[in-house]
Structure formats: structure tokens, C-alpha cells
C-alpha positions as CSV (number, residue, x, y, z in Angstrom):
1,M,-14.7,-48.6,6.5
2,A,-16.4,-46.4,9.2
3,E,-14.5,-43.4,7.9
4,F,-15.7,-44.3,4.4
5,V,-19.3,-44.6,5.5
6,R,-19.1,-41.2,7.4
7,S,-17.5,-39.4,4.5
8,G,-20.1,-40.8,2.1
9,W,-22.9,-39.7,4.6
10,L,-21.4,-36.2,4.9
11,R,-21.1,-35.9,1.2
12,R,-24.8,-36.9,0.7
13,S,-25.9,-34.6,3.5
14,A,-23.9,-31.6,1.9
15,E,-25.7,-32.4,-1.3
16,V,-29.2,-32.5,0.0
17,L,-28.4,-29.2,2.0
18,H,-27.1,-27.5,-1.0
19,G,-30.0,-28.5,-3.1
20,R,-32.5,-27.2,-0.3
21,A,-30.5,-24.0,-0.1
22,G,-30.8,-23.5,-3.8
23,A,-34.5,-24.0,-3.7
24,V,-35.0,-21.6,-1.0
25,A,-32.7,-19.0,-2.7
26,S,-34.9,-19.5,-5.9
27,R,-38.1,-19.0,-3.9
28,L,-36.7,-15.8,-2.2
29,V,-35.7,-14.4,-5.8
30,G,-39.2,-15.3,-6.9
31,L,-40.7,-13.1,-4.2
32,I,-38.4,-10.2,-4.7
33,Y,-38.6,-10.4,-8.6
34,P,-41.7,-12.3,-9.5
35,P,-41.8,-13.9,-12.9
36,T,-43.2,-11.9,-15.8
37,C,-44.3,-12.5,-19.3
38,I,-41.5,-12.2,-21.8
39,A,-43.9,-10.5,-24.2
40,C,-45.8,-8.1,-22.2
41,G,-44.2,-7.9,-18.8
42,H,-47.2,-8.9,-16.8
43,A,-46.9,-11.5,-14.0
44,T,-46.6,-15.1,-14.9
45,A,-46.7,-18.4,-12.8
46,E,-43.3,-19.5,-14.3
47,P,-40.1,-17.7,-15.1
48,H,-39.3,-17.3,-18.9
49,G,-42.9,-17.8,-19.8
50,V,-45.8,-16.2,-21.7
51,C,-48.9,-15.1,-20.0
52,A,-52.3,-16.5,-21.2
53,A,-53.2,-13.3,-23.1
54,C,-50.0,-13.1,-25.2
55,W,-50.2,-16.8,-25.6
56,R,-53.5,-16.4,-27.3
57,E,-52.0,-13.7,-29.5
58,L,-49.1,-15.9,-30.7
59,P,-49.8,-16.8,-34.4
60,F,-48.7,-20.5,-34.0
61,I,-48.4,-22.6,-36.9
62,T,-50.2,-26.0,-36.5
63,R,-51.3,-28.9,-38.8
64,P,-52.6,-28.8,-41.4
65,Y,-49.3,-27.5,-43.1
66,C,-47.0,-28.4,-46.2
67,E,-44.9,-31.3,-45.0
68,R,-41.9,-29.9,-46.9
69,L,-42.2,-26.2,-46.3
70,G,-44.2,-26.2,-43.0
71,T,-46.5,-23.5,-44.4
72,P,-49.9,-23.7,-43.1
73,F,-53.0,-24.7,-45.3
74,A,-56.1,-22.6,-45.1
75,V,-58.3,-25.7,-45.0
76,D,-57.7,-29.3,-44.1
77,L,-57.5,-31.5,-47.1
78,G,-56.7,-34.6,-45.2
79,G,-53.5,-36.5,-44.8
80,P,-49.9,-35.3,-45.2
81,L,-49.7,-33.1,-48.3
82,L,-47.1,-30.8,-50.2
83,S,-48.0,-27.2,-51.2
84,P,-47.9,-26.3,-54.7
85,A,-44.8,-24.1,-53.9
86,A,-43.0,-27.1,-52.6
87,I,-43.9,-29.1,-55.7
88,A,-43.0,-26.4,-58.2
89,D,-39.8,-25.3,-56.4
90,P,-38.6,-27.9,-54.1
91,P,-36.3,-26.6,-51.4
92,V,-32.7,-28.0,-50.7
93,F,-33.8,-28.8,-47.0
94,E,-35.9,-31.9,-46.2
95,R,-38.5,-30.3,-43.9
96,A,-39.1,-27.0,-42.3
97,R,-40.8,-26.5,-39.0
98,A,-41.4,-23.2,-37.1
99,V,-43.4,-22.2,-34.0
100,A,-45.4,-19.3,-35.4
101,R,-45.9,-16.9,-38.3
102,Y,-43.6,-14.0,-38.3
103,D,-46.2,-11.6,-37.2
104,G,-47.4,-9.8,-34.2
105,T,-46.0,-11.2,-30.8
106,A,-43.8,-13.7,-32.6
107,R,-42.2,-10.9,-34.6
108,E,-41.8,-8.7,-31.4
109,L,-40.0,-11.6,-29.6
110,V,-37.6,-12.3,-32.5
111,H,-36.7,-8.5,-32.8
112,R,-36.1,-8.3,-28.9
113,L,-33.8,-11.3,-29.0
114,K,-31.8,-10.2,-32.1
115,Y,-31.6,-6.4,-31.7
116,G,-32.5,-5.9,-28.0
117,D,-29.8,-8.1,-26.4
118,R,-32.6,-10.0,-24.6
119,L,-30.7,-13.3,-24.6
120,E,-32.9,-14.8,-21.8
121,L,-35.8,-14.8,-24.4
122,G,-33.9,-17.8,-25.8
123,K,-35.2,-20.1,-23.0
124,A,-38.8,-19.6,-23.7
125,M,-38.3,-19.4,-27.5
126,G,-36.1,-22.6,-27.5
127,R,-38.6,-24.3,-25.5
128,M,-41.5,-23.6,-28.0
129,M,-39.1,-24.6,-30.9
130,T,-38.4,-28.0,-29.2
131,T,-42.2,-28.7,-29.2
132,A,-42.5,-27.5,-32.8
133,G,-39.6,-29.6,-34.1
134,A,-40.4,-32.6,-32.0
135,E,-40.8,-35.1,-35.0
136,L,-37.3,-33.9,-36.4
137,F,-35.3,-35.2,-33.5
138,A,-35.8,-38.9,-33.7
139,E,-33.7,-39.2,-36.8
140,A,-31.2,-36.3,-36.3
141,A,-27.8,-36.5,-34.9
142,L,-26.7,-32.8,-34.7
143,I,-28.0,-29.3,-34.3
144,V,-26.2,-26.5,-36.2
145,P,-27.0,-22.9,-35.9
146,V,-26.9,-20.5,-39.0
147,P,-23.6,-18.7,-38.4
148,L,-22.9,-15.0,-38.6
149,H,-20.0,-13.7,-40.6
150,P,-17.2,-12.8,-38.0
151,R,-17.7,-9.0,-38.6
152,R,-21.4,-9.1,-37.9
153,L,-20.8,-11.3,-35.0
154,W,-18.2,-8.8,-33.6
155,S,-20.7,-5.8,-33.9
156,R,-23.8,-7.9,-32.5
157,R,-21.7,-9.5,-30.0
158,F,-23.7,-12.8,-30.2
159,N,-25.4,-15.0,-32.6
160,Q,-29.1,-15.4,-31.9
161,A,-29.2,-18.8,-33.8
162,M,-26.6,-20.2,-31.5
163,V,-28.7,-18.9,-28.5
164,L,-31.6,-20.9,-29.6
165,S,-29.6,-23.9,-30.8
166,Q,-28.2,-24.4,-27.5
167,E,-31.4,-24.4,-25.7
168,V,-33.1,-26.7,-28.3
169,A,-30.0,-29.0,-28.0
170,R,-30.4,-29.1,-24.1
171,R,-34.0,-29.9,-24.2
172,S,-33.8,-32.5,-27.0
173,G,-30.6,-34.1,-25.8
174,L,-28.9,-33.7,-29.2
175,R,-25.5,-32.3,-29.7
176,C,-25.1,-28.7,-30.8
177,D,-22.0,-27.7,-32.8
178,G,-21.5,-24.0,-33.7
179,L,-18.2,-24.8,-35.7
180,V,-19.7,-27.2,-38.4
181,L,-20.9,-24.4,-40.5
182,H,-18.9,-21.2,-41.3
183,R,-19.9,-18.1,-42.9
184,R,-17.0,-16.8,-45.0
185,K,-18.8,-14.1,-47.0
186,N,-20.2,-11.1,-45.3
187,T,-23.4,-10.8,-47.5
188,R,-25.4,-7.7,-47.7
189,P,-29.0,-7.8,-46.4
190,Q,-31.5,-9.8,-48.5
191,V,-34.4,-7.3,-48.0
192,G,-35.3,-5.8,-51.3
193,L,-33.4,-8.1,-53.5
194,T,-34.8,-10.2,-56.3
195,R,-34.7,-13.9,-56.3
196,V,-31.7,-14.0,-58.6
197,E,-30.0,-11.4,-56.6
198,R,-30.5,-13.2,-53.3
199,A,-29.1,-16.3,-54.8
200,A,-26.0,-14.4,-56.3
201,N,-25.6,-12.6,-52.9
202,L,-25.4,-15.9,-51.0
203,Q,-23.2,-17.8,-53.6
204,G,-20.2,-19.2,-51.6
205,A,-21.4,-17.7,-48.6
206,F,-21.2,-20.8,-46.3
207,H,-18.8,-23.8,-46.0
208,V,-18.0,-26.8,-43.9
209,P,-14.3,-27.0,-43.1
210,D,-12.7,-30.1,-44.2
211,N,-11.8,-31.1,-40.6
212,R,-15.7,-31.0,-39.6
213,R,-16.8,-33.6,-42.0
214,L,-20.3,-34.8,-41.2
215,A,-20.1,-38.5,-42.4
216,G,-23.6,-39.0,-43.3
217,E,-25.3,-37.4,-40.3
218,R,-28.8,-35.9,-40.3
219,V,-28.6,-32.2,-39.4
220,I,-31.1,-29.8,-37.9
221,L,-30.2,-26.3,-39.0
222,V,-31.4,-23.6,-36.6
223,D,-32.4,-20.0,-37.1
224,D,-34.6,-17.4,-35.6
225,V,-36.8,-16.6,-38.7
226,L,-37.2,-18.3,-42.2
227,T,-38.0,-15.7,-44.7
228,T,-37.6,-16.5,-48.6
229,G,-35.6,-19.7,-47.9
230,A,-32.5,-18.4,-49.7
231,T,-30.2,-18.4,-46.7
232,A,-31.5,-21.8,-45.5
233,N,-31.0,-23.2,-49.0
234,A,-27.4,-21.9,-49.3
235,A,-26.5,-23.2,-45.8
236,C,-28.1,-26.6,-46.6
237,R,-26.1,-27.0,-49.9
238,A,-22.8,-26.4,-47.8
239,L,-23.8,-28.8,-45.2
240,L,-24.6,-31.5,-47.8
241,R,-21.5,-30.9,-49.6
242,G,-19.8,-31.3,-46.3
243,G,-21.3,-34.9,-45.8
244,A,-24.7,-34.5,-44.2
245,S,-27.2,-37.0,-45.4
246,H,-30.2,-34.7,-44.9
247,V,-30.8,-31.4,-43.5
248,D,-34.0,-30.1,-41.7
249,I,-34.9,-26.5,-40.8
250,L,-36.1,-25.4,-37.3
251,T,-36.9,-21.7,-36.7
252,F,-38.9,-19.8,-34.1
253,A,-40.9,-18.0,-36.8
254,R,-41.3,-18.1,-40.5
255,V,-42.9,-15.7,-43.1
256,V,-46.2,-16.9,-44.6
257,A,-47.2,-15.2,-47.6
258,E,-50.8,-16.2,-47.5
259,A,-52.1,-17.2,-44.2
């Protein structure tokens, strides 16, 4: 019995000392390499954060906005509303939410993550996405990143949507699964294509393997940017065919035609 008590005491003491050593090490690292703003590089109080000046420059999307598309309204008309675009051409997804307009600082952060191999930006961006998408988490069961085709993944070395999905999952407590949705068609870039061409380009691009059935689960599809919605709609169709009951979209930024 005494040996058990001693061993338990020693284990707990070791855990406490290990925790204190880790805290001291973190402080030393902070003194040698002070935290800086992920946007401009100036000093910040917290690591992986945004300074006050850059925070003011982020074009955040806040209510009032279209409850379906997540696009902001110029004026507050009172109550939850749908935009004319959502009524005239309803998307496949249920709701879309984004942190900011795809402009200025938000655009720069997306480009640094995707093309600059700045994977550490996923922490701050994912944190902001978790706040922007808070209302989606209560009913959701699973977070799924928009996948890259294997060839593109090989050339880029990582999927930015997966980086963001993992951080959102960690903060929301939801499960993230990057194997649910596959991209089997290496589509050409959507930039410059007409609406009909975009749809044809994405025809059959995504699928859910038979062994990954979703069994009526509500899914949150995560990506870095929502542009025309063509990719999101194509991915959502595949998820719904695969058994999902509903699909919501969560991105860091989204293109807004008219602010």
C-alpha cells in the first residue's frame, strides 16, 4: 500500500514538474522569439494572433446577412432574411458562413496559407472560423475538408482545407474526417469559366466511397474560400448522395459581389 501511495505521489509530482517545465520553456521561447501578428509581423500579445491595426482592417462579415448564402446586406431590414440570389437560385448546401470578405488582409492570409506554405496561419484562421460558424456546430456530426485531387496534393504537399478543418474540429469538439469525400477528377481552374463551363468542369469530380457512408449525418464542409459556389455545390451533392442529411459550408473568406 505504501509503495502504491509513493508511486502515485511520484507520478503526480512528475506531472506537475513537467507542466511547470513546459510553462517555463514557453516563456523563454516567448522572450527570445516574441509573438508577432500573422498579417503584418508586428508584435502581438498572443502567438498566432492579429494585431489591433490588422484586426480593424479585416473585412469581417457580420449580421445582417443572407441566412442561406451568408452574404452581407447593406442595411438591416430586420429579422432573418434570404437574399434575392438565394431565392432565385438556391444552393445545394443549407447554410454558408465565413469570417470575412475575400479582400484586403483576409485575401492576403488565404494566399499565404495556400501558396506560401504558412501552415501555422491555420491556427488563427481556424480560431476565427470557429467563432464565425458557431451556430453550425450544435446540429453537426462531422467536419469534412474539400479535398484536392492526388496530383494537386502531391505538387502542393498539403491541403489547406484540411489544415483549417483540423483546427476547427479541435476547437469545436467535432470529428474531422478527410477520407469521407474524394476528388477523383483533376479539374482545371475555375477562373474565367462561365457558369455552364464551371458546372461541366466539376461534373463527377467528387464522390463518397461506399465504405464511408454518412448514414444521415449533418456535415460541415470546410474550405479556405467560397467564390461562385460551384465547387461547394458539387461537393455537397456528392455528400448528400453519400448519405448526409444536410451540408453546411464554413470558409475563412468568401467573395462578395456587392458589399
